[in-house]
Backbone as a ProteinNet text record, in pm:
[ID]
protein_1_A
[PRIMARY]
XXXXXXXXXXXXXXXXXXXXXXXXXXXXXXXXXXXXXXXXXXXXXXXXXXXXXXXXXXXXXXXXXXXXXXXXXXXXXXXXXXXXXXXXXXXXXXXXXXXXXXXXXXXXXXXXXXXXXXXXXXXXXXXXXXXXXXXX
[TERTIARY]
6599.5	6740.6	6793.5	6867.6	6917.5	7047.6	7066.8	7188.3	7300.8	7420.5	7536.7	7554.4	7596.4	7622	7743.4	7738.2	7856.2	7965.6	8089.2	8198.1	8172	8226.4	8211.9	8278.2	8386.9	8457.1	8534.6	8585.7	8652.1	8792	8805.7	8934.2	8927.6	9042.3	9044.7	9099.2	9075.7	9131.7	9284.2	9341.5	9487.2	9540	9465.1	9503.3	9503.4	9400.6	9390.1	9507.7	9538.5	9651.9	9780.8	9803.4	9926.5	9937.5	9829.3	9830.4	9853.2	9782.4	9795.7	9938	9993.7	10130.2	10230.6	10215.8	10308.1	10292	10168.2	10142.8	10209.6	10186	10240.7	10391.3	10447.9	10593.8	10651.1	10584.9	10632.7	10598.3	10484.3	10447.1	10554	10601.7	10700.2	10825.1	10860.9	10979.7	10948.7	10822.3	10783	10818.8	10883.7	10929.1	10817.9	10697.9	10588.2	10496.3	10459.1	10362.6	10424	10548.5	10613.4	10604.5	10646.4	10638.5	10495.4	10400.8	10260.5	10210.1	10234.8	10187.9	10264.1	10394.9	10475.5	10436.2	10373.7	10325	10211.6	10136.1	10014.5	10025.8	10116.7	10124.5	10252.3	10237.3	10352.5	10359.8	10246	10238.3	10189.9	10285.4	10249.9	10170.4	10206.8	10126.1	9979.3	9957.2	9820	9746.7	9815	9754.4	9719.5	9810.6	9784.4	9666.3	9655.6	9539	9409.5	9413.3	9295	9258.8	9360.1	9334.3	9282.2	9335.4	9285	9138.3	9106.3	8967.5	8877.8	8925.5	8847.8	8820.4	8926.8	8907.8	8827.5	8846.8	8768.1	8620.3	8592.5	8453.2	8397.5	8476.5	8431.3	8415.3	8509.2	8507.2	8434.2	8466.4	8412.1	8285.4	8250.3	8134.6	8150.8	8276.8	8301.1	8257.6	8220.9	8187.2	8310.3	8286.7	8396.3	8342	8424	8378.3	8351	8256.8	8231	8331.1	8389.6	8488.5	8441.1	8467.4	8441.1	8573.9	8601.8	8730.1	8751.6	8646.3	8661.2	8703.1	8634.6	8668.2	8810.1	8851.3	8986.4	9091.4	9070.4	9167.7	9167.5	9052.1	9045.4	9115.9	9087.6	9147.1	9298.5	9351.4	9496.1	9567.4	9506.1	9560	9670.8	9740.4	9850.6	9823.4	9699.8	9662.3	9604.3	9657.8	9616.3	9552.3	9458.4	9389.6	9483.7	9594.1	9686.8	9761.9	9755.1	9827.3	9760.1	9631.9	9559.2	9607.3	9655.5	9706.6	9826.1	9917.9	10035.2	9994	9901.8	9852.7	9791.6	9704	9635.1	9729.1	9826.3	9923.9	10004	10052.6	10125.8	10035.3	9913.4	9819.1	9789.6	9765.1	9737.3	9854	9977.2	10094.1	10101.6	10078.5	10084.7	9971.6	9851.6	9740.3	9777.1	9833	9868.1	9976.6	10067.2	10176.9	10136.2	10036.9	10001.1	9877	9792.9	9663.2	9645.2	9539.5	9501.8	9453.3	9449.4	9404.8	9261.8	9172.2	9033.2	9024	9098.7	9098.4	9154.3	9266.1	9329.3	9237.2	9171.2	9080.6	8964	8905.3	8789.5	8828.6	8939.4	8981.3	9024.9	9092.6	9134.7	9013.6	8911.2	8791.2	8730.5	8724.6	8670.9	8759.2	8890.4	8983	8973.2	8958.4	8946.6	8816.3	8706.9	8580.9	8596.9	8656.5	8679.5	8773.7	8878	8973.1	8907.9	8817.1	8747	8664.8	8599.4	8518.2	8606.1	8717	8807.3	8869.6	8911.5	8969.4	8867.5	8744.2	8640.4	8619.5	8624.7	8606.1	8720.7	8842	8955.7	8949.1	8904	8886.9	8783.1	8674.9	8570.2	8625.2	8707.5	8768.6	8852.9	8920.1	9013.1	8950.7	8817.8	8751.2	8646.1	8648.4	8547.5	8425.2	8312.3	8195.7	8230.9	8171.4	8199	8321.2	8380.1	8494.1	8627.3	8630.3	8753.3	8844.4	8968.1	9058.9	9086	9086.4	9121.8	9274.4	9335.4	9481	9546.9	9471	9530.5	9473.3
7623	7637.7	7756.5	7845	7963.1	7931.8	8001.7	7985.9	8066.7	8016.3	8091	8214.1	8322.3	8444.1	8422.5	8476.3	8466.4	8560.3	8533.2	8623.9	8765.3	8862.9	9002.9	9024.7	8952	8955.7	8826.2	8801.6	8675.7	8671.9	8593.5	8576.7	8445.6	8385.1	8259.2	8282	8184.1	8188.7	8188.9	8115.8	8115.4	8254.3	8329.7	8467.9	8552.6	8534.7	8610.6	8577.2	8450.2	8407.9	8472.3	8468.7	8524.2	8674.9	8748.5	8893.2	8922.7	8852.6	8876.9	8845.7	8733.7	8698.7	8802.9	8845	8946.2	9079.3	9119.3	9246.4	9248.1	9144.5	9145.7	9125.1	9059.3	9051.3	9191.7	9273.6	9410.2	9501.3	9478.9	9558.6	9545.4	9424.4	9401.5	9487.3	9517.4	9597.5	9745.1	9781.4	9919.4	10010.8	10125.7	10211.8	10267.1	10288.9	10340.5	10228.7	10138.6	10035.3	9922.2	9887.6	9778.8	9796.2	9910.9	9931	9929.6	9980.5	9982.1	9838.6	9756	9617.8	9534.6	9556.7	9470.8	9481.3	9591	9605.3	9506.3	9472.6	9392.7	9250	9225.9	9094.9	9024.2	8917	8836	8709.4	8664.7	8542.9	8582.2	8612.9	8659.4	8556.5	8427.3	8330.7	8328.4	8336.6	8338.1	8465	8578.7	8704.4	8697.5	8643.2	8632.9	8539.7	8429.5	8340.1	8414.6	8494.4	8573.3	8672	8733.6	8828.7	8758.2	8641	8562.9	8528.3	8487.1	8454.8	8576.3	8694.1	8817.8	8846	8844.3	8877	8770	8643.3	8536.5	8551.1	8590.4	8613.9	8735.7	8840.6	8966.2	8955.4	8889.2	8882.9	8758.8	8643.4	8516.5	8472	8542	8508	8372.5	8337.2	8215.3	8238.3	8131.7	8149.2	8191.9	8264	8307.9	8394.6	8421.3	8502.1	8645.9	8708.3	8850.4	8929.7	9028.2	9110.8	9255.3	9324.7	9468.1	9538.1	9564.9	9622.7	9759	9840.2	9973.3	9961	9875.4	9859	9806.2	9713.7	9658.4	9766.2	9848.7	9952.8	10064.6	10095.9	10196.1	10143.5	10019.5	9959.8	9948.4	9937.4	9926.9	10046.3	10162.5	10280.9	10351.5	10282.6	10345.9	10360.2	10337.4	10354.6	10494.7	10569.7	10707.5	10720.4	10814.9	10831	10848.2	10919.5	10944.5	10821.8	10713.1	10591.4	10516	10541.8	10463.9	10491.2	10612.3	10642	10551.9	10537.3	10451.5	10305.6	10262	10124.4	10093.9	10181.6	10157.4	10167.9	10256.5	10268.5	10139.4	10086.5	9959.7	9846.2	9841.2	9736.8	9744.8	9865.8	9883.1	9837.2	9867.8	9825.9	9673.8	9609.1	9462.8	9402.4	9458.6	9409.1	9417.3	9530.4	9549.7	9451.6	9417.5	9326.6	9179.2	9145.7	9004.9	8957.7	9049.4	9012.2	9069.5	9026	9089	9230.4	9312.3	9450.9	9457.1	9371.8	9372.8	9331.2	9228	9183.2	9292.3	9351.4	9455.2	9575.2	9615.6	9730.2	9702.6	9584.4	9550.2	9540.3	9472.4	9456.1	9590.6	9671.1	9803.2	9889	9888.2	9967.7	9923.8	9794.2	9741.3	9782.6	9768.3	9805.9	9955.4	10037.2	10181.6	10215.8	10147.5	10170.9	10134.5	10019.6	9976.6	10075.3	10116.8	10212.7	10344.8	10395	10520.7	10506	10392	10367.7	10360.9	10288.2	10277.3	10412.5	10486.1	10618.3	10709	10706.8	10790.6	10754	10624.8	10584.6	10636.4	10642.2	10694.5	10846.2	10914.2	11059.1	11090.7	11014.4	11033.6	11010.8	10908.8	10878.7	10996	11063.8	11170.2	11309.6	11317.2	11445.8	11461.7	11577.2	11610.7	11670.6	11683.7	11748	11885.7	11917	12043.4	12038.5	11919.4	11905	11945.6	11967.1	12006.6	11884	11894.3	11778.3	11743.9	11616	11565.3	11557.2	11631.6	11640.9	11545.8	11482.4	11388	11251.9
8731.5	8758.1	8677.6	8744	8674.6	8601.8	8493.8	8414.9	8478.9	8468.2	8515.5	8427.1	8487.6	8410.7	8321.4	8201.4	8114.7	8166	8130.5	8170.7	8119.8	8189.4	8146.1	8010.7	7987.8	7859.2	7845.7	7724.7	7693.5	7754.7	7859.6	7926.7	8004.2	8027.4	8102	8243.4	8327.2	8463.1	8455.2	8360.3	8343.7	8307.8	8225	8193.6	8321.3	8402.9	8528.3	8619.8	8632	8716	8666.5	8537.4	8480.3	8508.7	8489.9	8514.2	8662.2	8748.4	8892.7	8939.3	8897.7	8938	8889.6	8767.6	8711.8	8783.3	8808.8	8877	9014.6	9093.9	9229.8	9231.6	9131.8	9122.4	9104.8	9025.1	9003.1	9120.5	9185.2	9302.8	9411	9433.8	9540.2	9521.6	9395	9366.6	9341	9345.3	9314.7	9431.9	9404.8	9513.8	9603	9550.5	9632.1	9680.6	9592.1	9629.7	9711	9683.6	9756.5	9907.2	9960.6	10105.5	10159.3	10083.4	10127.8	10142.8	10041.5	10045.6	10148	10158.8	10245.7	10392.5	10430.6	10568	10595.5	10493.5	10510.2	10456.8	10364.4	10299.7	10342.3	10418.2	10455.7	10369	10319.2	10238.9	10099	10010.6	9876.3	9796.5	9796.5	9720.6	9766.8	9897.3	9948.4	9903.6	9910.1	9866.5	9717.8	9638	9494.4	9466.5	9541.2	9523.6	9556	9662.3	9700.1	9588.9	9529.2	9420.7	9295.5	9264.3	9151.2	9175.9	9297.3	9331.3	9313.5	9359.8	9343.5	9196.3	9113.7	8972.5	8899.7	8934.3	8871.4	8907.2	9029.8	9069.3	8995.4	8989.5	8928.7	8777.3	8711.6	8564.7	8513.9	8570.6	8520.6	8592.9	8699.7	8783.8	8851.1	8881.6	8958.5	9102.7	9173.2	9314.1	9394.2	9500	9586	9696.3	9795.2	9908	9864.7	9932.2	9909.5	9991.8	9929.8	9997	9997.5	10105.2	10110.9	10085.8	9958.6	9922.3	9985.3	9990.5	10049.8	10195.9	10271.7	10412.9	10429.9	10344.3	10352	10327.5	10226.5	10194.6	10298.5	10353.4	10460.5	10584.8	10619.7	10740.1	10729	10607.9	10591.5	10655.3	10646.1	10710.5	10634	10545.9	10473.5	10323.5	10283.6	10143.1	10128.4	10034.1	10010.7	9872.9	9857.2	9728.4	9610.3	9628.2	9518.2	9469.9	9542	9504	9389.9	9367.4	9267.6	9125.8	9098.4	8963.9	8931.8	9026.7	9004.4	8992.4	9079	9075.8	8939.9	8893.9	8767.5	8648.1	8655.6	8547	8531.8	8642.8	8639.3	8590.4	8642.2	8603.2	8453.6	8403.2	8259.9	8174.2	8215.6	8139	8132.3	8245.2	8248.3	8166	8176.2	8093.6	7945.8	7904.2	7763.4	7718.2	7808.6	7773.7	7777.5	7857.7	7880	7804.4	7759.2	7701.7	7562.3	7496.4	7369.9	7399	7295.6	7312.8	7368.2	7317.6	7365	7511.9	7548.5	7688	7779.5	7739.2	7820.3	7837.7	7730.3	7736.8	7830.8	7819.3	7903	8050.3	8078.9	8218.5	8277.2	8197.6	8243.7	8281	8197.2	8227.6	8360.4	8383.8	8508.8	8627.1	8612.2	8719.5	8751.3	8649.6	8671.7	8743.6	8710.8	8783.5	8930.8	8957.7	9095.5	9164.6	9095.7	9151.6	9188.2	9103.3	9134.6	9262	9277.7	9397.5	9521.7	9512.7	9627.8	9661.2	9559.3	9582.2	9650.8	9604.8	9665.3	9811.5	9845.2	9984.6	10070.9	10016	10091.4	10104.7	10000.2	10008.3	10115.8	10115.7	10215.9	10357.1	10372.7	10502.2	10550.9	10458.4	10493.7	10489.4	10480.4	10468.7	10577.3	10641.2	10741.4	10672	10743	10683.4	10625.1	10514.1	10446.9	10356.9	10340.6	10250.9	10310.9	10442.6	10509.2	10522.3	10475.9	10488.2	10635.1	10662	10794.9	10799.3	10887.7	10889.7	10988.1	11073.9	11170.1	11153
[MASK]
++++++++++++++++++++++++++++++++++++++++++++++++++++++++++++++++++++++++++++++++++++++++++++++++++++++++++++++++++++++++++++++++++++++++

């Protein structure tokens, strides 16, 4: 029988819930992110539960569905590479306000790695062979 993987860093599911709820409360009022999310999210509590499940799986190694984040963000159609800086800035501020410094640093590093991957997938989506920007 295999042992469960230990968490990536010391954090609880309750910490994850608190950060996710706070983040999406602020996203809804954010001048750039609010409109982007509101096109796709009609049931905020359900979306937040899905995000808690994602982070609990990613950080705590809890069971949960596998998600293709790149495909989801590409399919959204209104997510642009330049949006990740604002997303991560808001997320980092909330992490710093809600968690210990060590927890915030560890989660931020993970979020930034995921953000770089998602941003790259969107840049790729918007680029033709040879690096020519896709304008339509």
